[in-house]
C-alpha positions as CSV (number, residue, x, y, z in Angstrom):
1,X,31.6,-26.5,73.5
2,X,29.6,-26.6,70.2
3,X,31.4,-26.4,66.9
4,X,30.8,-23.2,64.9
5,X,29.6,-23.5,61.3
6,X,31.7,-21.9,58.5
7,X,30.0,-19.7,55.9
8,X,30.3,-22.5,53.3
9,X,28.6,-24.9,55.7
10,X,25.8,-22.4,56.3
11,X,25.2,-22.4,52.6
12,X,24.7,-26.2,52.6
13,X,22.0,-26.1,55.3
14,X,18.6,-27.7,54.3
15,X,15.6,-25.5,53.7
16,X,14.2,-26.1,57.2
17,X,15.8,-27.1,60.4
18,X,14.5,-28.7,63.6
19,X,14.3,-26.5,66.7
20,X,17.4,-28.0,68.2
21,X,19.5,-27.3,65.1
22,X,18.1,-23.8,64.7
23,X,18.8,-23.1,68.4
24,X,22.3,-24.3,68.1
25,X,22.9,-21.8,65.2
26,X,21.7,-19.1,67.5
27,X,23.7,-20.3,70.5
28,X,20.6,-21.5,72.3
29,X,20.5,-24.9,74.0
30,X,17.8,-27.5,73.2
31,X,15.7,-27.0,76.3
32,X,15.6,-23.2,76.0
33,X,14.9,-23.4,72.3
34,X,11.9,-25.6,72.8
35,X,10.7,-23.4,75.7
36,X,10.9,-20.3,73.5
37,X,8.9,-22.1,70.8
38,X,6.2,-23.1,73.3
39,X,6.0,-19.5,74.6
40,X,6.0,-18.0,71.2
41,X,9.3,-16.3,71.9
42,X,11.6,-17.9,69.3
43,X,13.1,-15.1,67.2
44,X,12.0,-16.5,63.8
45,X,8.9,-18.2,62.4
46,X,8.4,-21.7,63.6
47,X,6.2,-24.1,61.6
48,X,4.4,-27.0,63.1
49,X,4.3,-30.0,60.7
50,X,2.4,-32.9,62.3
51,X,4.0,-33.4,65.7
52,X,7.2,-31.6,64.8
53,X,8.4,-28.0,64.8
54,X,10.5,-26.7,61.9
55,X,12.4,-23.4,61.5
56,X,12.9,-22.0,57.9
57,X,16.6,-21.6,57.3
58,X,16.0,-18.4,55.3
59,X,14.5,-16.8,58.4
60,X,17.5,-17.7,60.5
61,X,19.9,-16.4,57.9
62,X,18.0,-13.1,57.7
63,X,18.0,-12.8,61.5
64,X,21.8,-13.3,61.4
65,X,22.3,-10.7,58.6
66,X,23.2,-13.3,56.1
67,X,21.6,-13.5,52.7
68,X,20.3,-16.9,51.7
69,X,22.8,-18.4,49.3
70,X,21.9,-17.9,45.6
71,X,23.2,-20.4,43.0
72,X,25.7,-19.2,40.5
73,X,24.1,-18.7,37.1
74,X,24.5,-21.5,34.6
75,X,25.7,-20.0,31.3
76,X,24.0,-22.9,29.4
77,X,20.5,-22.3,30.8
78,X,20.5,-18.7,32.2
79,X,20.5,-15.9,29.6
80,X,23.1,-13.1,30.3
81,X,21.6,-10.0,32.0
82,X,22.5,-6.6,30.7
83,X,21.2,-3.3,32.1
84,X,17.8,-3.1,33.7
85,X,15.0,-5.4,33.0
86,X,11.4,-4.4,33.1
87,X,9.2,-6.2,35.7
88,X,6.1,-5.6,33.5
89,X,7.0,-4.9,29.9
90,X,3.4,-3.9,29.1
91,X,3.4,-1.1,31.8
92,X,3.4,2.4,30.3
93,X,5.1,5.1,32.3
94,X,2.0,7.3,31.8
95,X,0.1,4.8,34.0
96,X,2.3,5.7,36.9
97,X,1.3,9.4,37.0
C-alpha cells in the first residue's frame, strides 16, 4: 500500500514530477501511468524533455482541486496591499464603453 501525502508535503513537491510520481499522486501504478502517457490519455499535460516525460505539478494540483501553494508575503520586500489595484493604471474607463 502506498503512503498518502499530507497537504504540507504536497506543498513541498517540485515544479515537475516524473510520470511514476505523478501517477502515484493519482493512485495510478507505474505501468498504467506510462501506458496512458503513450496513448495520450494521461489526465494532465505531459512534457517530453529529451528521453524523459515530466508532468507539471501545478496541473496535477489543479486536477485534484488544490491550488498551487503561494508563498507568504515577506513584509520586508512585499508592499502591503490595500483595496483594489489597477491592472493598467493608464486605462481610462471611457475606453471600455
